[in-house]
N, C-alpha and C positions, 0 to 999 in steps of 0.2 A: 427374563431380565433382572428380577430379584436375586436368581441364584448366581448370576453372573456378577453382580453387585457385592452379594457377600463373599463371592469366591475372591475379589481383587483386594477387598478391605482384610480379609483373612490373610492374604500373601504379604499386604503392608506389613502387619504385625507381627508377621512369622520372621520377614526380613530384619524388623528392628531388633527382633531377640537375639539375632545370629551375630555373633562376633567372629571375624574371621583374622588370622594371623598373615603377617607380611603385606600390612598394606601401607603406601606412602599417599598423601594427598594433600591439597594447598590450594592456595590462591595465589595469583600474581598479581601485583598491584605498581601502579606509577607511583614513584617515591614523592615526588612532588605535589600530587594533588589527591593521592590516595585513589582514584579511581581505578577500576579492575582493566587489565591489559587481556584484550579479547584477541583471540586465535596467536596468543604467543607460542614461541616452540619449547618443549621440555623434552629434553633428550636425556637417557640414562647412560651415563659415560661407560664405555667399556661393554655395552651390550646394542643389541639392535632394536631395542625398544625406544618409541618416542610417542608423543602425543601433542596435541596444541589445547590450549585454555578454551573455555566456552566462555558464554557470553558474561558468565559473572568471575572470569579470571580463573575458574575450578578446573583442577586436572588431578588424576588419580592414577596408581600403579598398584596392581593387585598380584596375590600369588607371589610374594617375594620371599626368598630364602632369609633367615636373621643373618645381619651383616651390616657393613657400612657401605653407602650408595652415594656416588657423586653425580648429582642432577646440573645439566648446562641448560640454563634458560635465557632465552634471547627472544628479542622483538627489534623489527626493525626500526633504527633511529636510536635505540636503547643500548646497544652492544651486547654482550654475553654476559652472565654472571654464575659462578660457580656456587653450589650450596651442598655441602654433606648432610647426609641423613642416616641416623643408626636405628635399624629397625631390629626389635628385640621380639617382640609378641603384639600383636593386635593390631591398630592403626596409630601412624606418626604424622601428626598435621603440621605443615610448615608454612609459614606467609614470608614470600619473598616480594623484595621493593627492588624495581629498575628505575635507574636514572639516565639521563641521556648523557652524564658524566662518566658511566660505568666504563671501566677498561675491559677491552676483549681480551678475555683468558683464554679463548680456543679458537681454532680456527672452523668451529662449527659456524656454517653460515646457510642456516635452511630458511627460506621463504616460508612466512607464516600462510600465505595463499595457497602455495603449492603442496606444503604438508596438509592443510586443509583437504585440498582436492583430493589427496592420495587416501585419506583416512575416511572420507565421507562421502558417501553416494552424491548428494548436490545436484540431483536431478532438476532440470528447469527453477534451479534457484541461485538467485544473484543476492548477496549479502552487501550493503551500501552503508558506509559511515559519513559522519559529518563531514569530515575532510573531502570525500568524494562528490558529495553536494556541494561545497563551497567551490570545488574546481570547475564547475559548470558557468559559463556566461549565465548571469542572472538577470532576469527582467527586473527594472526598478531598482537595480544594485542589490536585491536582496535575494541570495539563495535559499532555494526552497525545494522540498522533496517532489512537490508536484511539476516541477520544471524538468527535474531529473528522470521520473518515472517515463517519461516518454522518449528518453535516450535508449531504455531497455529493450532488447529484440522483444517483439510479440506484442508490445504495448502501442495503441494509438489513440491519441485524442482526437476529438471531432471538431474543437473551436478553442478560440480563445474566451470567449464569452460565453457562460451558460454551456460549455462544453462538457463530455462526459469522457471518463478515462473506460478502455475497453481491452480485457488481456485475453489474448489468444482466442477470440471468438465469444467470449463471455461478456453479459451486459454488467453494469455498475453493480448491481443488486446480487450478482452471482458471485461476486468478489468479496471476500471479508477483510475489512480493514481494523486492524487492533492496535490500541495504543496501551502499553502495559497491561496487555489482557483484557482490555475493554472494548467492544466492539464500535467504532465510530461510523455512524450511519450516513452521515454526509461530511466526508472530509475535505471538500474541496469548496473554496469560496466562488462565489458568482461569477468573479472575472477569474479564469482559469488557471492564472499564473502561479497563485499561491491556495497552500492548502492551511489547516488548522494546526500543523505541528511546526513546533519553532527549531529550526536546525541546531541552534546552538545547546540545545537540550537533549539531542538524538545521540545514543550511544550505538545503535545499530537497526539497520532496515533490511529484513529478510523478505526478499520478493520471491514467491513462489508461484510462478505462470502455468503450472500445470502438474499433475503425477503426484501432488503433495501426500504425505503418508498419514497415519491414522490418529495422530496427535491434533489434526485439526478435521474439524467437522462444519456441518451447517450449511456449506457453501458447494455449487457445483462448477466453479471455475477456477479460481484462484485466490490467494491469501497474500496481503501484505501486512507483516508483523512488524511493528515500531516499537522498540524499548527505548526509554530515557534513561539517561546516566545519574549517576548520584553526584550531588551537590559536594563542592570543595569540602574536603575534610580537615585542611589545614590552616587555610586564608579565607578572609573575606574577599570575596572578588566579584567582578560583575562587568556590564558593559552598556551602553546606550548607543542607539543608531538613529539614522534619520535618511529618509530619501523622499522624493515627490511622491512615492506612493504609500509610505507607511513610516511609522515610528515604533520603536519597540526598546525594550530595557529588560535586563536579567541581574537578578543578585543572587548570591549564593554564598554559603560559608558554615563553619563549624558552629554547632551549639555547644558541642564537646569535642574537643580535636582530637584527632585521631592520635591514640597511643601506640608506636611502632611495636612494643614489647607485647601488647595484650591484643592489639588490632581492633580494640573498642573505639567506637564514635558515634555522633550524633550531627547530620548536617541537613541543610535544606536547600532547597532552590526556588525561586519564583521567578516567572516571566511573564512579559506581556506585550502585545502589539497591538496598534490602532492604526486603521488606513484613512487616510483624508485624500483618498484620490478622486473623490466626487467632487472636491472643492480646488485642489491644484490643477486637475485636467481641464479646468474651465480656462484658466490662463496658459496652461503648459501646453496641453495636448487637445484644445478645441477643434483642431484639424482633423482629430482621429475619430470623432464623433460621428456616427452616420445616422441621422435623424430617420431615415427612412426604416433602419433596423429596429430604432427603439419604439417607432410608431407600429410596428409589426407589419411592415411592406404596404403601404399604401393609403394608411389613414391620414386625414388632412388635418393635423393637429398644430400645425405651425410651430413645431418643436424648433429651437435654434440651440445648435452646440453650446453657446456662451452661458446658456440657461442651464442644460441638464449635465453638461460635462459628461465624463464616464460615470454612470450612475451607481457605483458600489461602494460599499462600505462594511469594515469587519470590524471586531475585536475578540481577540483570544486571550484568555488567561490560563496559565496553569502552573501548580505549586507542588511539591513534593518534599517529604521528610523522611530521612533514612536513617535507622537505627541499626548499626553494623555490630555483629558479636565477634569475638575473638577467634572462632573457628571456621568463620566463611558463613556463618547463619546471619541471616539479616531479615529485617520488615521494612517495608517502604509505604507509607501513606501518600496518598496522592488526591488531589481535586481538579477539576478545568471546568472553563465555561466559555463555549465558543459563540459567537453571533454573526449575522451577516442580513445585510440589507440590500434592495435592489428596488430603487423608486424612481419610476418616470411619470412627471405629473399626468393626468388624464388618459395614462395607459395602465400601469400595473403598480401596486406595492407590496413587495414581499419582503417578509422576514423569517430568519430562523434561528433557532438557539439550541444548543447542546450543552447539558450542564451533567455533573456527574463527578464521581470519584471512587475510591476503592483501596483495598491494601493487598500488597504482594508480600511472599514470605518465602525465603529460604532456609530450612530447617537441615542442619549436617550432624546425626547422632555422634557422639565421641566413640561410640562402640560398635559401629554398623557400617559397612561398606553400602549405604544407602543415601539418597538426596532426597529430601522431599520437598516440594514447594506448591504453591498454591496462591489462588486469587479469589477475593470477594469483591464484587463491584456494583455499582449501580449507574444508571445512566437514564436522561430523560431528554427525548428530542422533539421539538413541534415546529412545525413550520405551516404559516398562513399566507394567503395570497388573495387581494382584491385587486380585481381587475375592471376594467372599465364598463364591463356590462353589468355589474353588480352583483353577480353571483360568486359568493365566497368559496376558497377551497381551503380546507386544513386538514393537517394529518400530525399525529401524534403515537411515537412508541416509548413505553419506559420499559426498561429491561434489568432483570436481577440476574446475577451470574455467579457462580459458585464453581471452582476448579480446583482439584487436588491431583497431584502427577508425583510419580514415585520414579526414580531411577537406580536400577542395580546394576554395579561395573564388575565385570570377570576380566580375565587376562585380555582375552580378543573377543570379548562379548560386552554387550550392554543390553538392558531389558528396560523399557519405559513403559510404563502403563499409568491409568488414572481414571478418574470419574468426572462428570460434569453435569451441573444444573443450571438450565437456562430458562428463565420465565420472561414473557413480554406481554405488555397490554398494547394494544392499538386502537385508536380513534381516528377515524378517518369519513371525510364528509366529502362530496363531489355532485356538482350538477353540470351534465355534458350539455351540447350545443342546442339539444333540442329540449332540454328543461327535465330531463328525467335525472332523478336525484339517487346516488348511490350513496349509502352508509353502512360503515363496519364498526362495532365497539365489540373487540373480543380480548380474552385472556387465555394464553397458552403457555403449554410447558413443554420443555424438551430435557431427555434424559439420555446420557451417553456414557458408554465406557469403552476403552479403548486399550490395546496391547501392541506394542512393537517391539521387535528381537532384531538386534544387529549384530551380525557374527562375521569375523574375517577370517577365512580359510585361505592360508597363503596370501594370494594376490587376488583373491576375490572376495567383496563384501557383499554379503546377502543382508537386505533389512526388509522381512516379512512384516505386515502389520494387519490390524483388525480393528474396525470401530463396529459398535452397535448403537445406532440412534434411534431413540424412541420419541415420537411424536404423540402428545397425550391427546390433544386437540382432534388429531385423525386417527387415534386409536390404531396407530400403524408403526412396526418396527422395522427400520433399514437396515440389513446387515451388509458392510462394506468392507471386503478384503483390499487391501492394497499391498504393493510389492515396489522395492527400490532395490537396485543393484549396480555394482561397479566391478569392472574387470582391469586392475593395473596391469596392461599387457607388458609395459616396459617403463621405466623410469619418467617418461616423457609421453606415453601414450596411454590414455585410459578410455574404455568404452564403457557405456552407462545406459541403464533404461528403466523405466517405471511405469505403471499401470495401477488403476483402482476405479471403484465405483463411488459415488458421490448423491448426496440427497439435500434438498433444503425445503423449508416451510415459509419462507418469507417472499413477499412480492412486492415489486415496486410499482408506483403508480406512474413513473416514465415508461413510455412505449418507445421500444427501440425503433419506430417508425419516425420519431420526433427528430427533426434537424436540431433544435435547441428547445429546453424546458428549463426554466429555473425551478419550477416547483417540482421536488423531490420528495415523495411521501411514501409510507411503507404500510402495508398490511399484512395479518399473517393468511396463511393459505386458505383455501375454501373448505367449509365443512358440507356444502350442499354437493350433491351429485354433479360430476363435470363430466364431458363427452370427449371420445376422440376428435382429433380435427375434422372438421366439417361433415358430422356423423352423429346419430343418436345413439351410439354405443358407449357405454359409462365405461369411464377408466380404470383400469386396476387398483389404480390409487391417486391420491389428490396431493403428490408432492412433485416438485421440479427435480429430475434425476437426470444423472450423466454419468458417462464412463471417459476414462482418460487413457491414452497410451501414448509413451514417450522412448525415444531411442536417441542416442547421439555419442559423440566421442569428444574428448579434450585432448590437444596435442600442444605441446612446448616445443616451441622452435627456438630452441637455445635457451640461455638464462634469462632473457627480458621479454620473449615474445609467448603470447599463451593464444590458442585458438579453442573457441567451442563451438559444436556444430550440433543442433539437435532438431530431429523431425517428430512430429506431434498430430493426434487425432484426438477430437473431443465429439463425442457423439451425445447430443442433448434428446436424450429419449423421450423428455415429456417437460415443455415448458407452459408455463400458467400465467397470464395477461389478464388485466379488467377488460370487461367487453365494453369497449367505448361506443360501440355502435348501437348499444341498447334501446329499442325503439319502444318498449312497453315495461311497465314495472314487472310483467311474468317473464321477460325474456331474461336468460342466464346472465349472471354477473360475471362470469368468467368464461374465457375461452382458452383453447390448448393449442400448442403448435411442438413440432419436433425440428430438429436441425443438426447442424454438424459444423466442426472447424477444423481444416487441415493447413499443414504448411512446414515451412522450416524456417529456423533462426541461426544465423551464423553470427560470431563476433571475435575481432581480432585485437588483442590489447598488446602495447608497448611500455615499458616503465623502466625506465634507468637514470639515475642522476635528476638532472633538471626537467627531463621530458617526459611528458604522458601523454599517450596517443591510445584512442578506443574507438574503433569504428563497427558497426552493426549493420546486418542487413535482416531484414525479414519477407519472406514471401508466403503470403496467406489466402485461403478462400474461407468465407464464412457464409453459412448459408440455414435460411429457414423455410419449414414447409407448414403452413396454414391450413393445408386441405384442398386448398383451391388451386394454389401453384405452389412451386419452388421457387424461391427469390434471394438474392444477395440481400444481407441488411446494408442500411447506409452507413455502417461504419467499416464495410467489407473493402479496405484498403489491402489491394493486390501486392503493391510494392512499398516498402519502407525503408529507408536508409540514413543512418546519422554517422557524423564523424565529429569527434570530439578531441581537442588538443589544449594542453596545459603546458605551459614554458614558464620555467623561472630564469630571471634577470637580474643582472647585478651581482658583484662580488660578495654582496651578503645574502643573496637571492630574496631580496625585499621587494622586487617588482614581479609580477605575475600576469602572463599575458592568456586569455581564454578564448578559444573559438569553438563555436558549435553551427554545425551546416545540417540540416534536414532537408531530405526529399521524399515526397510521397507521392503515388499515384492518386488519380482522382477517385472520391467516393461515389457510390451509385444515388442515383435519383429517378423518381419516376417521369417520362416524358410527357409533355401535355400534346393531345390530339387536336386540341379547338376549344371555341367557347360558345357558348350559347346564352339567350338571355332567360332569366329563371322567372316565369309568370307564377303569379301568387294566386292561390285558390279563391281569395277573395275578389280578386278582379282580374279575371284572366284575358280580357279582351280591352287595349288601351284606349281611352276615348280619344285623345290627339295622338293618332298613328304617326303622324308626320314629325313630333317632337319628342314625345313621350318615348322613354326607356326604362325597359327592367333592370334588376342588378344583374350583371354579369358573371356568371359560372364557368366553369372548367369541365372540359372533358379531357380526362387522363389516360394514359396508353394504358391498355389490360395488362401490359406487361411490366409488374410492379419492380420498381427499381432496375430499369432496364438500359437507362443511360449512364453517363459517368462524367462528372465535373472535370475539370481541367486539373494538372499536376500541382501539386503544392510544393513550394520549397522555400526556405527562409536561411539567413544566416545571421547568426547572433555573436557578438564579440565583446569581453570586458577586458580593462586594464587596470591593476590592481597596484597599489602602492602601500607597504608598511612602514611604520616608525615605530621604535622601540623606546620605552621612557623607564629606564631602570631595570629591575628583574621580571616585573609583572605588567608595569604601563604600557599601552601602545594605542596606535593610532592607524586605522585603516581607511582609505580612501578607494573608491572603486568608480570609475567610469564604465559605462555600459551601454551597449545600444543593442535593441531588439529589432530584428528585420532590418538589417542595417543597409541593403541595397533597395529597401523599400517595395518589395514584390508585392503587387494587387493580386493575393491569395483569395479566391473567391470561397464565400462563405454559404450562399444560396443565391437563388436569381427569383423575384418575384414575378409570379406568373402572370400576373395582370398587367403590370406596367413594363413587363421585360426588364425591370431596372437589377442590376448585379449589386449584391452586397457583399463586401469584401470583409476578410477578418482584419485585424489591428493592422495599421500601418507601421513605418519606422517610429521607434519611442527610445528617445536617448534618456539617461537618467545618470546623476550623481549621487552617490551614497557616501555617508561618511559612519564611522564605527569608532568610538574611542572605549578601550578596555583597562581595567585596572587589578 
């Protein structure tokens, strides 16, 4: 491992010292705000060379002969701009500003999405923008990535309240959620419609549902990588909004205004949102409160809807300071604090908070065709739950992270490599139903190095990668080869595939058999001996491990219709969970399982002028094997379909109608075989056998999750109206209805009372946003 790290660092400094002639590189910006243009198209006139800008608006052309070159830069809604660049020797850097008033100087009309699809492998990857999120009919009139994720094929949510998000057979702890490079351990609030991320700050969201390459590690299922934008570099601006669910505010602007000549600027962005649903729901949505659900199915606590409302509250704050250099180099300093609460009198009182911050930097040397970027970050997550039984649960995880990446560009190739240090403390305490206490206080570190090489050979794109992950507490190194590829068979048909090995050393306190669990805690992997499922055979390692295989194709049906079809297989070769059935202190703290998930995801997208249509369908199987039996998980949704439509109305397109319909087959559950009276050992014989009864217990079917609930389906719609005041001011009003035809979708059934508990009913809302 030490030798590998030394080699990577030596390569980095070698590249820095190497100056290459004939290079054009630059950044493309929105002239009005100074924000970078993502996936803009840059063509070299008179040649077959073209590229797209990355998340920082960066592009590069290398191996150029001395001379004058004309660049054609375009982006949807901005037109095309011509820029001439003279190459003498070394590197020529250009800053290009696009505006909506730009004149189209060329017939070049290349879709950024299409160009990106042809030049990148993009296996099991969907990139989401803030505009995409806002196009979705939003619960409570507030657009949020939590609502958008469940439209993406391969992703399902187990419920509106306390539900979890599952990605192609992976449970939440197996999905890495990143905000500006920082791992967010609990990204979704207790009411599942909202995340901790503010839509108005989002620059891009990369959702990698499987087969991701070597730049990501430490998780065995999926990655959601969220990056925020830079604050306005030219003008002070902001917004305020309110709805029955929450209020939010954002302010941003320059500390040092953008200088178009030098590209230097300093800007800030600060946003906050706070929910008051626990108060407004008592008057507006009391009908939606199911007291049986909040009493945990059967407890007689005399709860009233008008007393508890929908008992969710949260507050999220995020701030960012951006220092931009003249050649594309920049430094971002950011901090955040997210809190959540769920409180029902005499039942449960849960709170969690996640705070932290860090720095991201991009360094573009003037005399080298290499880009350096990195992250230094810190986060602290704590959760506590006090239940009516008086036995508290608590969990905390504090994380320190340092990441350094390098990217080297050739004419038809790109080399990415880097190193990462990740350290975290865990502090977990839990008492199970029979009073056995579980406690872990631990500190562990992870070291990793990766390398990914992208080579274009004609119409073929190859992207092999390799990651070496070292887990100090386990004294184990995990070599993880990865591979992605794409073949552009024609201009409109592209075949693709990916495969890789993955590992992680993080375990969740949430069990996959739970229907709902608001308590989301974390702990490091076991340092004690663990055994293969239902055996006394020690395992080869104490990590969670998996392998992925993905294959599919993309087909453009004309200029406005794109299809994507992917089949996948995930083999979970070792999964580790807390032993909740521990009866004695000497029993093992952890148990193991194996499993697999496979399926096919399809999507069809149409986008032209005023109309946007997106339909998706997923067919999947998810299984686990605990050594006793193989069983479907409780999130094994066989069929899942979504239809999303957005249409702009009016001469000025200031009306927008949005519709979303979701259909999903029923989740599995373990069927009830019968009931019996649980006689206590202290008094095995009833004194009064005519009137006395012991507590009723349940006999479950031996076939775990052998039954299926009824189908889920729901219609959401929204109508949005925009008014403009001057150049920057505006007012937006949105009427939204969630579960428009009031479908009674089953959440679960109380086995003792046979009472059905449904997910949330129809929820209308009105939201208003003022921007300046």
